[in-house]
C-alpha positions in Angstrom: 228.7 -18.6 130.7 227.9 -15.0 129.9 225.6 -14.0 127.1 226.1 -11.0 124.8 226.5 -7.9 126.9 225.3 -9.5 130.2 227.7 -7.5 132.2 226.6 -4.1 130.8 223.1 -4.4 129.5 220.1 -2.9 131.2 217.9 -5.6 132.8 214.3 -5.8 131.5 211.9 -7.1 134.1 208.5 -8.5 133.2 206.8 -5.5 134.9 208.8 -3.2 132.5 207.4 -4.9 129.4 204.6 -2.4 128.6 207.1 0.5 128.9 209.7 -1.2 126.8 207.1 -2.2 124.1 205.9 1.4 123.9 209.5 2.6 123.4 210.0 -0.1 120.8 206.9 0.9 118.9 208.0 4.5 118.9 211.4 3.5 117.6 209.9 1.3 114.9 207.7 4.1 113.7 210.8 5.8 112.4 211.6 2.7 110.3 211.5 3.4 106.6 213.0 0.3 105.0 214.9 -2.8 105.9 214.2 -5.8 108.1 212.4 -5.2 111.4 215.0 -7.5 113.1 217.7 -4.9 112.2 215.7 -2.2 113.9 215.2 -4.3 117.0 218.9 -4.9 117.3 219.5 -1.1 116.9 216.9 -0.4 119.5 218.6 -2.8 122.0 222.0 -1.1 121.4 220.5 2.4 121.6 218.7 1.7 124.9 221.4 -0.7 126.1 218.9 -3.5 126.5 220.0 -7.2 126.4 218.9 -8.6 123.1 218.0 -12.0 124.7 215.5 -10.3 127.1 213.9 -8.3 124.4 213.5 -11.5 122.3 211.8 -13.2 125.2 209.4 -10.2 125.6 208.6 -10.2 121.9 208.1 -14.0 121.7 205.4 -13.7 124.4 203.6 -11.0 122.4 201.8 -13.1 119.7 200.9 -10.2 117.4 204.5 -8.9 117.3 205.9 -12.4 117.1 203.7 -13.1 114.0 204.6 -9.8 112.4 208.3 -10.4 112.9 208.0 -13.9 111.5 206.2 -12.7 108.4 208.9 -10.0 107.9 211.7 -12.6 108.2 209.9 -14.9 105.7 209.4 -12.0 103.3 213.0 -11.0 103.4 214.4 -14.5 103.2 215.9 -14.5 106.7 213.8 -17.6 107.5 213.2 -20.3 105.0 209.5 -20.4 103.9 208.2 -24.0 104.5 205.3 -23.4 102.1 207.4 -22.1 99.2 207.1 -24.3 96.1 210.4 -25.4 94.7 211.2 -24.1 91.3 211.2 -26.6 88.5 
């Protein structure tokens, strides 16, 4: 089974992670509003990276993973388990 764009995406090897993270940081610096996840998807499309491989790279980076989780909780992309139900 092929994943999204497996046949055309640029492979991201573990030794390329520092270079790709640097590219992603520069790309995110241009972010002015919106969810970080949308910018990551745009980044993958712009550089022709496989989204799954970038996700694996970001999951391994604890700081970025926590930042992304907080952004998704803030924007309602993920349900907040600590949120008190309204009366």
